[in-house]
N, CA, C and O atoms as CSV, one atom per row, in Angstrom:
chain,resi,resn,atom,element,x,y,z
A,1,MET,N,N,1.544,32.269,-0.322
A,1,MET,CA,C,0.292,32.262,-1.480
A,1,MET,C,C,0.231,31.811,-1.911
A,1,MET,O,O,-0.834,31.357,-1.494
A,2,SER,N,N,0.660,30.706,-3.457
A,2,SER,CA,C,1.323,30.003,-3.990
A,2,SER,C,C,0.760,29.144,-4.034
A,2,SER,O,O,0.005,29.045,-3.067
A,3,GLN,N,N,0.696,28.232,-4.830
A,3,GLN,CA,C,0.475,26.744,-4.284
A,3,GLN,C,C,0.253,26.154,-4.650
A,3,GLN,O,O,-0.927,25.919,-4.389
A,4,LEU,N,N,0.863,25.171,-5.622
A,4,LEU,CA,C,1.468,24.563,-6.631
A,4,LEU,C,C,0.340,23.409,-7.068
A,4,LEU,O,O,0.776,22.735,-8.002
A,5,LEU,N,N,-0.902,23.034,-6.667
A,5,LEU,CA,C,-1.624,22.894,-6.851
A,5,LEU,C,C,-2.873,22.984,-6.709
A,5,LEU,O,O,-3.167,22.460,-5.634
A,6,PRO,N,N,-4.025,23.489,-7.385
A,6,PRO,CA,C,-5.507,24.020,-6.538
A,6,PRO,C,C,-6.006,22.865,-5.763
A,6,PRO,O,O,-6.039,21.854,-6.465
A,7,SER,N,N,-6.432,22.663,-4.469
A,7,SER,CA,C,-6.863,21.763,-3.611
A,7,SER,C,C,-7.700,20.750,-4.232
A,7,SER,O,O,-7.618,19.528,-4.109
A,8,ALA,N,N,-8.680,21.575,-5.052
A,8,ALA,CA,C,-9.318,20.452,-6.570
A,8,ALA,C,C,-8.828,19.527,-6.719
A,8,ALA,O,O,-9.234,18.408,-6.403
A,9,SER,N,N,-7.422,19.952,-7.461
A,9,SER,CA,C,-6.494,19.088,-8.313
A,9,SER,C,C,-5.866,18.077,-7.239
A,9,SER,O,O,-6.344,16.943,-7.273
A,10,VAL,N,N,-4.962,18.299,-6.385
A,10,VAL,CA,C,-4.473,17.672,-5.322
A,10,VAL,C,C,-5.647,16.410,-4.868
A,10,VAL,O,O,-5.594,15.186,-4.750
A,11,ALA,N,N,-6.656,17.420,-4.705
A,11,ALA,CA,C,-7.888,15.633,-4.531
A,11,ALA,C,C,-8.028,14.684,-5.770
A,11,ALA,O,O,-7.705,13.502,-5.880
A,12,VAL,N,N,-8.582,15.508,-6.639
A,12,VAL,CA,C,-7.690,14.153,-7.804
A,12,VAL,C,C,-7.465,13.756,-7.693
A,12,VAL,O,O,-7.996,12.646,-7.718
A,13,LEU,N,N,-6.637,13.915,-7.473
A,13,LEU,CA,C,-4.433,13.221,-7.928
A,13,LEU,C,C,-4.863,12.044,-6.488
A,13,LEU,O,O,-4.867,10.814,-6.553
A,14,ILE,N,N,-5.159,12.819,-5.389
A,14,ILE,CA,C,-5.142,11.585,-4.234
A,14,ILE,C,C,-6.192,10.148,-4.684
A,14,ILE,O,O,-6.231,8.921,-4.588
A,15,ALA,N,N,-6.885,11.216,-5.175
A,15,ALA,CA,C,-8.540,9.909,-5.513
A,15,ALA,C,C,-7.663,8.647,-6.553
A,15,ALA,O,O,-7.832,7.444,-6.751
A,16,VAL,N,N,-7.135,9.205,-6.815
A,16,VAL,CA,C,-6.256,8.552,-8.463
A,16,VAL,C,C,-5.250,7.791,-8.098
A,16,VAL,O,O,-4.925,6.775,-8.711
A,17,ILE,N,N,-4.729,8.185,-7.159
A,17,ILE,CA,C,-3.618,7.145,-6.880
A,17,ILE,C,C,-3.871,6.364,-5.753
A,17,ILE,O,O,-3.203,5.330,-5.725
A,18,GLU,N,N,-4.682,6.551,-4.751
A,18,GLU,CA,C,-5.109,5.612,-3.841
A,18,GLU,C,C,-6.032,4.503,-4.960
A,18,GLU,O,O,-5.579,3.362,-5.050
A,19,PHE,N,N,-7.185,4.816,-5.714
A,19,PHE,CA,C,-7.296,3.996,-6.451
A,19,PHE,C,C,-6.006,2.976,-6.829
A,19,PHE,O,O,-5.310,2.195,-6.179
A,20,ILE,N,N,-6.058,3.345,-8.021
A,20,ILE,CA,C,-4.611,2.775,-8.888
A,20,ILE,C,C,-3.425,1.809,-7.220
A,20,ILE,O,O,-2.711,0.838,-7.468
A,21,GLY,N,N,-3.516,2.284,-6.068
A,21,GLY,CA,C,-2.986,1.061,-4.721
A,21,GLY,C,C,-3.933,-0.248,-4.529
A,21,GLY,O,O,-3.554,-1.333,-4.089
A,22,SER,N,N,-5.594,0.178,-5.065
A,22,SER,CA,C,-6.459,-0.435,-4.344
A,22,SER,C,C,-6.398,-1.609,-5.781
A,22,SER,O,O,-6.606,-2.796,-5.529
A,23,LEU,N,N,-6.068,-1.130,-7.438
A,23,LEU,CA,C,-6.580,-1.810,-7.404
A,23,LEU,C,C,-4.915,-3.255,-8.443
A,23,LEU,O,O,-4.901,-4.246,-9.174
A,24,LEU,N,N,-3.617,-2.041,-7.528
A,24,LEU,CA,C,-3.153,-2.807,-7.661
A,24,LEU,C,C,-3.153,-4.701,-6.414
A,24,LEU,O,O,-2.823,-5.869,-6.619
A,25,LEU,N,N,-3.855,-3.737,-4.974
A,25,LEU,CA,C,-3.902,-4.879,-4.382
A,25,LEU,C,C,-4.998,-5.992,-4.717
A,25,LEU,O,O,-5.015,-6.964,-3.962
A,26,ILE,N,N,-5.569,-5.967,-5.372
A,26,ILE,CA,C,-7.516,-6.338,-5.984
A,26,ILE,C,C,-6.447,-7.545,-6.993
A,26,ILE,O,O,-6.517,-8.768,-6.863
A,27,GLY,N,N,-5.306,-6.657,-8.177
A,27,GLY,CA,C,-4.913,-7.443,-9.088
A,27,GLY,C,C,-3.466,-8.870,-8.761
A,27,GLY,O,O,-2.714,-9.670,-9.316
A,28,TYR,N,N,-3.964,-8.253,-7.296
A,28,TYR,CA,C,-2.195,-9.744,-6.863
A,28,TYR,C,C,-2.968,-10.373,-6.341
A,28,TYR,O,O,-2.697,-11.574,-6.340
A,29,VAL,N,N,-4.162,-10.005,-5.708
A,29,VAL,CA,C,-5.210,-10.812,-4.357
A,29,VAL,C,C,-5.510,-11.749,-5.829
A,29,VAL,O,O,-5.402,-12.971,-5.721
A,30,VAL,N,N,-5.807,-11.284,-6.909
A,30,VAL,CA,C,-7.385,-12.524,-7.505
A,30,VAL,C,C,-5.830,-13.320,-8.337
A,30,VAL,O,O,-6.077,-14.475,-8.682
A,31,ALA,N,N,-4.477,-12.895,-8.645
A,31,ALA,CA,C,-3.275,-13.686,-9.470
A,31,ALA,C,C,-3.122,-14.396,-7.981
A,31,ALA,O,O,-2.845,-15.595,-7.986
A,32,ALA,N,N,-3.274,-13.782,-6.809
A,32,ALA,CA,C,-2.673,-15.308,-5.944
A,32,ALA,C,C,-4.077,-16.443,-5.584
A,32,ALA,O,O,-3.931,-17.647,-5.373
A,33,LEU,N,N,-5.195,-15.825,-5.585
A,33,LEU,CA,C,-5.961,-17.020,-5.838
A,33,LEU,C,C,-6.195,-17.847,-7.148
A,33,LEU,O,O,-6.932,-18.830,-7.217
A,34,VAL,N,N,-5.502,-17.340,-8.126
A,34,VAL,CA,C,-5.377,-18.097,-9.933
A,34,VAL,C,C,-4.330,-18.999,-9.312
A,34,VAL,O,O,-4.742,-20.157,-9.244
A,35,ALA,N,N,-3.281,-18.855,-8.905
A,35,ALA,CA,C,-2.028,-19.356,-8.119
A,35,ALA,C,C,-2.324,-20.678,-6.873
A,35,ALA,O,O,-1.738,-21.677,-6.458
A,36,LEU,N,N,-3.584,-19.956,-6.628
A,36,LEU,CA,C,-3.620,-20.946,-5.573
A,36,LEU,C,C,-4.471,-22.194,-6.224
A,36,LEU,O,O,-4.115,-23.266,-5.735
A,37,LEU,N,N,-5.856,-22.351,-7.537
A,37,LEU,CA,C,-6.413,-23.146,-7.644
A,37,LEU,C,C,-5.805,-23.799,-8.799
A,37,LEU,O,O,-6.028,-24.860,-9.381
A,38,ARG,N,N,-4.769,-22.621,-8.993
A,38,ARG,CA,C,-2.809,-23.892,-9.523
A,38,ARG,C,C,-2.549,-24.789,-8.982
A,38,ARG,O,O,-1.868,-25.699,-9.457
A,39,ARG,N,N,-3.043,-24.764,-7.800
A,39,ARG,CA,C,-2.314,-25.290,-6.401
A,39,ARG,C,C,-0.883,-25.107,-7.775
A,39,ARG,O,O,-0.772,-25.621,-8.888
A,40,GLN,N,N,-0.022,-24.172,-7.027
A,40,GLN,CA,C,0.795,-23.295,-7.446
A,40,GLN,C,C,2.324,-23.304,-6.174
A,40,GLN,O,O,3.539,-23.191,-6.338
A,41,GLY,N,N,1.336,-23.522,-4.810
A,41,GLY,CA,C,2.125,-24.239,-3.751
A,41,GLY,C,C,1.414,-22.617,-3.129
A,41,GLY,O,O,1.107,-21.567,-3.694
A,42,ILE,N,N,1.362,-23.175,-1.473
A,42,ILE,CA,C,0.892,-21.815,-0.423
A,42,ILE,C,C,1.987,-20.922,-0.208
A,42,ILE,O,O,1.918,-20.511,0.950
A,43,GLU,N,N,2.694,-20.575,-0.646
A,43,GLU,CA,C,4.789,-20.000,-0.126
A,43,GLU,C,C,4.010,-18.561,-1.530
A,43,GLU,O,O,3.725,-17.371,-1.396
A,44,ARG,N,N,3.935,-19.552,-2.764
A,44,ARG,CA,C,3.949,-18.537,-3.949
A,44,ARG,C,C,2.763,-17.638,-3.860
A,44,ARG,O,O,2.868,-16.563,-4.449
A,45,VAL,N,N,1.786,-17.860,-3.302
A,45,VAL,CA,C,0.552,-17.861,-3.145
A,45,VAL,C,C,1.362,-16.127,-1.963
A,45,VAL,O,O,1.812,-15.049,-2.351
A,46,ARG,N,N,1.227,-16.554,-0.924
A,46,ARG,CA,C,1.215,-15.740,0.696
A,46,ARG,C,C,2.368,-14.026,-0.124
A,46,ARG,O,O,2.307,-12.845,0.218
A,47,LEU,N,N,3.678,-15.018,-1.743
A,47,LEU,CA,C,4.375,-13.365,-1.454
A,47,LEU,C,C,3.726,-12.826,-2.326
A,47,LEU,O,O,4.185,-11.726,-2.631
A,48,LEU,N,N,2.421,-13.270,-3.130
A,48,LEU,CA,C,2.334,-12.583,-4.046
A,48,LEU,C,C,1.243,-11.394,-3.529
A,48,LEU,O,O,1.009,-10.276,-3.990
A,49,VAL,N,N,0.594,-12.229,-2.201
A,49,VAL,CA,C,-0.139,-11.619,-1.675
A,49,VAL,C,C,0.661,-10.521,-0.740
A,49,VAL,O,O,-0.173,-9.681,-0.403
A,50,ALA,N,N,1.946,-10.205,-0.193
A,50,ALA,CA,C,2.735,-9.917,0.380
A,50,ALA,C,C,2.598,-8.774,-0.585
A,50,ALA,O,O,1.868,-7.783,-0.586
A,51,ASP,N,N,3.774,-9.333,-1.630
A,51,ASP,CA,C,4.142,-7.888,-2.871
A,51,ASP,C,C,2.703,-7.192,-3.263
A,51,ASP,O,O,2.748,-6.122,-3.870
A,52,GLY,N,N,1.233,-7.860,-2.882
A,52,GLY,CA,C,0.515,-6.477,-3.704
A,52,GLY,C,C,0.240,-5.256,-2.386
A,52,GLY,O,O,-0.180,-4.148,-2.720
A,53,ALA,N,N,0.524,-5.577,-0.825
A,53,ALA,CA,C,0.181,-5.220,-0.220
A,53,ALA,C,C,0.922,-4.597,0.103
A,53,ALA,O,O,0.848,-3.739,0.983
A,54,LEU,N,N,2.152,-5.004,-0.789
A,54,LEU,CA,C,3.285,-3.973,-0.477
A,54,LEU,C,C,3.447,-2.981,-1.982
A,54,LEU,O,O,4.190,-2.048,-2.285
A,55,TRP,N,N,2.881,-3.362,-2.352
A,55,TRP,CA,C,2.836,-2.364,-4.124
A,55,TRP,C,C,1.342,-1.131,-3.909
A,55,TRP,O,O,1.382,-0.111,-4.596
A,56,ALA,N,N,0.129,-1.344,-2.949
A,56,ALA,CA,C,-0.353,-0.819,-2.783
A,56,ALA,C,C,-0.262,-0.140,-1.974
A,56,ALA,O,O,-0.740,0.990,-2.074
A,57,LEU,N,N,0.423,-0.577,-0.784
A,57,LEU,CA,C,1.021,0.499,0.485
A,57,LEU,C,C,1.810,1.622,-0.332
A,57,LEU,O,O,2.041,2.637,0.324
A,58,ASP,N,N,2.000,1.618,-0.885
A,58,ASP,CA,C,3.602,1.895,-1.722
A,58,ASP,C,C,2.705,3.177,-2.002
A,58,ASP,O,O,2.897,4.145,-1.267
A,59,PHE,N,N,1.261,3.317,-3.496
A,59,PHE,CA,C,1.109,4.008,-3.540
A,59,PHE,C,C,-0.145,5.532,-2.531
A,59,PHE,O,O,-0.435,6.727,-2.589
A,60,LYS,N,N,-0.474,4.052,-1.616
A,60,LYS,CA,C,-1.239,5.058,-0.164
A,60,LYS,C,C,-0.554,5.545,0.427
A,60,LYS,O,O,-0.894,6.702,0.675
A,61,VAL,N,N,0.332,5.252,0.835
A,61,VAL,CA,C,1.543,6.293,1.299
A,61,VAL,C,C,1.955,7.995,0.879
A,61,VAL,O,O,2.184,9.074,1.426
A,62,ALA,N,N,1.847,7.252,-0.729
A,62,ALA,CA,C,2.206,8.422,-1.448
A,62,ALA,C,C,1.027,9.527,-1.842
A,62,ALA,O,O,1.318,10.583,-2.405
A,63,ALA,N,N,-0.250,9.191,-1.506
A,63,ALA,CA,C,-1.183,9.603,-1.250
A,63,ALA,C,C,-1.592,9.996,-0.392
A,63,ALA,O,O,-2.688,10.536,-0.542
A,64,THR,N,N,-1.133,9.982,0.685
A,64,THR,CA,C,-1.657,9.446,2.834
A,64,THR,C,C,0.119,11.285,2.534
A,64,THR,O,O,0.087,12.248,3.300
A,65,LEU,N,N,0.889,11.223,1.747
A,65,LEU,CA,C,1.979,12.192,1.785
A,65,LEU,C,C,1.102,13.437,0.920
A,65,LEU,O,O,1.188,14.567,1.402
A,66,LEU,N,N,0.577,13.326,0.129
A,66,LEU,CA,C,0.562,14.431,-0.749
A,66,LEU,C,C,-1.097,15.239,0.063
A,66,LEU,O,O,-1.246,16.433,-0.196
A,67,LYS,N,N,-2.185,14.571,0.950
A,67,LYS,CA,C,-2.982,14.864,2.238
A,67,LYS,C,C,-2.211,16.111,2.889
A,67,LYS,O,O,-2.836,17.075,3.329
A,68,THR,N,N,-0.610,16.016,2.925
A,68,THR,CA,C,-0.392,16.994,3.904
A,68,THR,C,C,-0.626,18.783,3.155
A,68,THR,O,O,-1.019,19.831,3.669
A,69,MET,N,N,-0.198,18.460,1.848
A,69,MET,CA,C,-0.981,19.818,1.022
A,69,MET,C,C,-2.050,20.397,1.032
A,69,MET,O,O,-2.260,21.499,0.524
A,70,THR,N,N,-3.310,19.305,1.958
A,70,THR,CA,C,-4.383,20.056,2.091
A,70,THR,C,C,-5.493,20.257,3.831
A,70,THR,O,O,-6.572,20.716,4.204
A,71,LEU,N,N,-4.037,19.408,4.478
A,71,LEU,CA,C,-4.580,19.615,5.652
A,71,LEU,C,C,-4.551,21.576,6.277
A,71,LEU,O,O,-3.872,22.474,5.778
A,72,THR,N,N,-5.078,21.638,6.918
A,72,THR,CA,C,-5.599,22.699,7.331
A,72,THR,C,C,-5.508,22.957,9.625
A,72,THR,O,O,-5.154,23.973,10.222
A,73,THR,N,N,-5.882,21.884,10.112
A,73,THR,CA,C,-6.531,22.319,11.548
A,73,THR,C,C,-5.739,21.028,11.938
A,73,THR,O,O,-5.750,19.945,11.352
A,74,TRP,N,N,-4.735,21.555,13.576
A,74,TRP,CA,C,-3.989,20.349,14.628
A,74,TRP,C,C,-4.699,18.878,14.546
A,74,TRP,O,O,-4.202,17.872,15.052
A,75,GLN,N,N,-5.735,18.901,13.947
A,75,GLN,CA,C,-6.783,17.388,14.852
A,75,GLN,C,C,-6.188,16.903,13.841
A,75,GLN,O,O,-5.549,15.917,14.205
A,76,ALA,N,N,-5.963,17.295,11.667
A,76,ALA,CA,C,-6.052,16.840,10.864
A,76,ALA,C,C,-4.021,16.504,10.503
A,76,ALA,O,O,-3.375,15.482,10.270
A,77,LEU,N,N,-3.825,17.303,10.576
A,77,LEU,CA,C,-2.359,16.779,10.763
A,77,LEU,C,C,-2.056,15.473,11.931
A,77,LEU,O,O,-1.314,14.495,12.022
A,78,ALA,N,N,-3.178,16.172,12.764
A,78,ALA,CA,C,-2.491,14.703,13.930
A,78,ALA,C,C,-3.298,13.453,13.588
A,78,ALA,O,O,-2.896,12.354,13.971
A,79,PHE,N,N,-4.253,13.562,12.987
A,79,PHE,CA,C,-5.219,12.014,11.863
A,79,PHE,C,C,-3.929,12.090,10.756
A,79,PHE,O,O,-3.149,11.142,10.845
A,80,PHE,N,N,-3.776,12.594,10.248
A,80,PHE,CA,C,-2.452,12.132,9.873
A,80,PHE,C,C,-1.584,11.925,9.754
A,80,PHE,O,O,-1.480,10.883,9.106
A,81,ALA,N,N,-0.535,12.406,10.063
A,81,ALA,CA,C,-0.206,11.566,11.451
A,81,ALA,C,C,0.310,9.999,11.526
A,81,ALA,O,O,1.350,9.389,11.277
A,82,ILE,N,N,-1.322,9.628,12.127
A,82,ILE,CA,C,-1.248,8.498,12.505
A,82,ILE,C,C,-2.148,7.249,12.351
A,82,ILE,O,O,-2.560,6.264,12.964
A,83,ILE,N,N,-2.243,8.372,10.258
A,83,ILE,CA,C,-2.331,6.628,9.366
A,83,ILE,C,C,-1.209,6.851,8.790
A,83,ILE,O,O,-0.557,6.014,8.166
A,84,PHE,N,N,-0.938,7.938,8.961
A,84,PHE,CA,C,0.664,7.642,8.234
A,84,PHE,C,C,1.692,6.311,8.456
A,84,PHE,O,O,2.229,5.464,7.742
A,85,ALA,N,N,1.603,6.795,10.458
A,85,ALA,CA,C,2.466,5.756,10.752
A,85,ALA,C,C,2.245,4.414,10.875
A,85,ALA,O,O,3.123,3.568,11.048
A,86,LEU,N,N,1.063,4.220,10.786
A,86,LEU,CA,C,0.171,2.616,10.193
A,86,LEU,C,C,0.322,1.937,9.581
A,86,LEU,O,O,0.516,0.746,9.823
A,87,ARG,N,N,0.267,2.717,8.100
A,87,ARG,CA,C,0.607,2.578,6.470
A,87,ARG,C,C,2.320,2.041,6.705
A,87,ARG,O,O,2.671,0.910,6.369
A,88,THR,N,N,3.049,2.810,7.181
A,88,THR,CA,C,4.250,2.709,7.487
A,88,THR,C,C,4.768,1.104,8.408
A,88,THR,O,O,5.526,0.334,7.819
A,89,LEU,N,N,4.326,0.797,9.682
A,89,LEU,CA,C,3.775,-0.312,10.501
A,89,LEU,C,C,3.589,-1.028,9.250
A,89,LEU,O,O,4.708,-1.150,8.752
A,90,LEU,N,N,2.924,-1.429,8.689
A,90,LEU,CA,C,2.571,-2.495,7.632
A,90,LEU,C,C,3.506,-3.083,6.229
A,90,LEU,O,O,3.649,-4.079,5.519
A,91,LYS,N,N,3.967,-1.778,6.410
A,91,LYS,CA,C,4.842,-1.967,5.170
A,91,LYS,C,C,5.475,-2.698,5.519
A,91,LYS,O,O,5.474,-3.851,5.088
A,92,ARG,N,N,6.523,-2.094,6.771
A,92,ARG,CA,C,7.762,-2.709,7.376
A,92,ARG,C,C,6.851,-4.479,7.557
A,92,ARG,O,O,7.561,-5.461,7.339
A,93,ALA,N,N,5.846,-4.641,7.816
A,93,ALA,CA,C,5.389,-6.447,8.320
A,93,ALA,C,C,5.214,-7.063,7.782
A,93,ALA,O,O,5.195,-8.275,7.998
A,94,PHE,N,N,4.833,-6.032,6.040
A,94,PHE,CA,C,4.362,-6.924,4.859
A,94,PHE,C,C,6.092,-7.312,4.757
A,94,PHE,O,O,6.558,-8.425,5.000
A,95,LYS,N,N,6.758,-6.288,4.402
A,95,LYS,CA,C,8.601,-6.630,4.148
A,95,LYS,C,C,9.058,-7.842,4.815
A,95,LYS,O,O,9.801,-8.608,4.200
A,96,TRP,N,N,8.689,-8.099,6.022
A,96,TRP,CA,C,9.617,-8.541,7.348
A,96,TRP,C,C,8.956,-10.096,6.751
A,96,TRP,O,O,9.647,-10.828,6.043
A,97,GLU,N,N,7.302,-10.514,7.220
A,97,GLU,CA,C,6.834,-11.273,6.000
A,97,GLU,C,C,7.515,-12.340,4.575
A,97,GLU,O,O,7.844,-13.506,4.358
A,98,ARG,N,N,7.441,-11.179,3.969
A,98,ARG,CA,C,8.227,-11.675,2.610
A,98,ARG,C,C,9.114,-12.389,2.835
A,98,ARG,O,O,9.300,-13.574,2.558
A,99,ALA,N,N,9.960,-11.326,3.598
A,99,ALA,CA,C,11.978,-12.047,3.824
A,99,ALA,C,C,11.336,-13.737,4.504
A,99,ALA,O,O,11.883,-14.787,4.170
A,100,GLN,N,N,10.138,-13.698,5.460
A,100,GLN,CA,C,10.137,-14.921,6.403
A,100,GLN,C,C,10.131,-16.245,5.291
A,100,GLN,O,O,10.947,-17.166,5.267
A,101,ILE,N,N,8.589,-15.976,4.107
A,101,ILE,CA,C,8.803,-16.531,3.271
A,101,ILE,C,C,9.774,-16.828,2.348
A,101,ILE,O,O,10.132,-18.006,2.320
A,102,GLU,N,N,10.394,-15.910,1.435
A,102,GLU,CA,C,11.345,-16.248,0.504
A,102,GLU,C,C,12.851,-17.298,1.145
A,102,GLU,O,O,13.711,-17.838,0.448
A,103,ARG,N,N,12.686,-17.302,3.245
A,103,ARG,CA,C,13.850,-17.642,3.511
A,103,ARG,C,C,13.148,-18.910,3.591
A,103,ARG,O,O,13.527,-19.854,2.896
A,104,SER,N,N,12.131,-19.018,4.400
A,104,SER,CA,C,11.845,-20.956,4.663
A,104,SER,C,C,11.503,-21.326,3.667
A,104,SER,O,O,11.220,-22.522,3.602
A,105,GLY,N,N,11.345,-20.331,2.212
A,105,GLY,CA,C,11.121,-21.432,0.819
A,105,GLY,C,C,12.490,-21.866,0.215
A,105,GLY,O,O,12.536,-22.528,-0.821
A,106,ARG,N,N,13.718,-21.433,0.962
A,106,ARG,CA,C,14.951,-21.097,0.745
A,106,ARG,C,C,15.784,-22.315,1.128
A,106,ARG,O,O,16.866,-22.691,0.677
A,107,ARG,N,N,14.778,-22.987,2.348
A,107,ARG,CA,C,15.398,-24.390,3.735
A,107,ARG,C,C,14.399,-24.985,3.190
A,107,ARG,O,O,13.892,-25.559,4.154
A,108,ALA,N,N,13.381,-25.390,1.711
A,108,ALA,CA,C,12.914,-26.034,2.010
A,108,ALA,C,C,13.176,-27.012,0.526
A,108,ALA,O,O,12.674,-28.132,0.428
């Protein structure tokens, strides 16, 4: 019966966390564009984008987990599970890509 936070507060918190994740991604992409314009190497640019995506996905996953507090139907729960799984898979893909970039940078 008792709630940790009212649902309006949870909705605002979710929006703020998602917004921070979006800002992080934009910031890293801008940094990558600056690095590209300064000719710092494509590996550096790819690492910046991968890092930005990982940080953004961390915040997006956190917001998705908070959304579980507001789910009221099985359909909403299923949709949440799909989104959570996709974001988790994307994080794994970006981590793998980042590792590949670092490995190829060490060989060169």
